[in-house]
C-alpha positions in Angstrom: 9.4 30.9 49.1 9.6 27.2 49.2 7.7 24.8 46.8 6.6 21.4 47.9 6.1 18.4 45.6 2.4 18.7 46.0 2.5 22.3 44.7 4.5 21.3 41.6 2.3 18.3 40.7 -0.8 20.4 41.2 0.4 23.0 38.8 1.1 20.4 36.1 -2.1 18.4 36.3 -3.4 17.9 32.7 -7.0 18.7 32.0 -9.4 15.9 31.2 -9.7 17.2 27.6 -5.9 17.1 27.2 -5.8 13.5 28.6 -8.6 12.5 26.2 -6.8 14.0 23.2 -3.6 12.3 24.3 -5.3 8.9 24.5 -7.0 9.5 21.1 -3.7 10.4 19.5 -2.1 7.2 21.0 -4.9 5.1 19.7 -4.6 6.6 16.2 -0.9 5.8 16.2 -1.4 2.2 17.2 -4.1 1.7 14.6 -1.9 3.3 11.9 1.0 1.0 12.8 -1.3 -2.0 12.6 -2.6 -1.0 9.2 1.0 -0.3 7.9 2.1 -3.8 9.1 -0.8 -5.5 7.4 -0.2 -3.6 4.1 3.5 -4.3 4.3 2.9 -8.0 4.7 0.5 -8.0 1.7 3.2 -6.3 -0.4 5.8 -8.7 0.8 3.6 -11.7 -0.2 2.9 -10.2 -3.6 6.6 -9.6 -4.2 7.3 -13.2 -3.4 4.6 -14.5 -5.7 5.9 -12.3 -8.6 9.4 -13.6 -7.9 8.0 -17.1 -8.3 6.5 -16.2 -11.7 9.9 -14.7 -12.7 11.6 -18.0 -11.7 9.0 -19.9 -13.8 9.8 -17.8 -16.8 13.5 -18.3 -16.3 13.0 -22.1 -16.1 11.0 -22.0 -19.3 13.7 -20.0 -21.1 16.4 -22.3 -19.8 14.8 -25.3 -21.6 15.8 -26.1 -25.1 13.2 -24.6 -27.5 11.9 -28.1 -28.5 11.1 -28.9 -24.8 9.2 -25.7 -24.0 5.9 -26.8 -25.4 3.3 -24.8 -27.2 4.4 -21.1 -26.9 0.9 -19.8 -27.0 -0.2 -22.1 -24.1 2.9 -21.2 -22.1 2.3 -17.5 -22.6 -1.4 -17.8 -21.8 -0.6 -19.7 -18.6 2.0 -17.1 -17.4 -0.3 -14.2 -18.4 -3.3 -15.7 -16.5 -1.1 -16.3 -13.4 0.1 -12.7 -13.5 -3.5 -11.4 -14.1 -4.7 -13.4 -11.1 -1.9 -12.1 -8.9 -2.5 -8.5 -10.0 -6.1 -8.8 -8.8 -5.1 -10.3 -5.5 -2.2 -7.9 -4.8 -2.5 -4.5 -3.1 -2.2 -1.5 -5.3 0.3 1.3 -4.9 -0.8 4.5 -3.4 -0.9 7.6 -5.7 1.9 9.2 -3.8 4.4 6.4 -4.3 7.6 7.0 -6.3 6.6 4.3 -8.8 3.2 5.9 -9.5 4.8 9.3 -9.9 7.6 8.1 -12.2 5.2 6.2 -14.5 2.8 9.2 -14.8 4.3 10.4 -18.1 3.8 6.9 -19.6 0.1 6.5 -18.6 -2.3 6.3 -21.4 -5.1 8.9 -21.7 -7.7 6.4 -20.5 -5.6 5.6 -17.3 -5.2 9.3 -16.6 -9.0 9.9 -17.0 -9.7 6.9 -14.7 -7.3 8.2 -12.0 -8.8 11.8 -12.2 -12.2 10.3 -11.8 -11.0 8.3 -8.8 -9.5 11.4 -7.2 -12.6 13.5 -7.7 -14.9 10.8 -6.3 -12.5 10.4 -3.3 -12.7 14.2 -2.7 -16.4 14.2 -2.9 -16.6 11.3 -0.5 -14.3 13.0 2.0 -16.3 16.3 2.0 -14.0 18.1 -0.5 -10.9 17.9 1.6 -7.8 16.8 -0.3 
């Protein structure tokens, strides 16, 4: 028995449902990569801004104490800059190493807030975790 190229290609023709699932999977992968790239860029920008704050603190500490100015004003300025940056920066996901390693040091209020966030997220996703 001899097989032709037409016989082989006919036996391996994917169904329309399989083609649809393949396209859907490819689209999901492309979207995930786009989201990852955007999030990565936001974290990169936030890291650069925090590095700028660190350099500013180092510059202040390098000055002689009589040239640093009013300590309370300097601290308030740095604190407000860091607070503003914290609001603008992306948060870390709950599965990150940093979040897991800091869990023992969270205050009770932070743990309660995280538990409430998790339970509301589960309710919003239909109970799937």
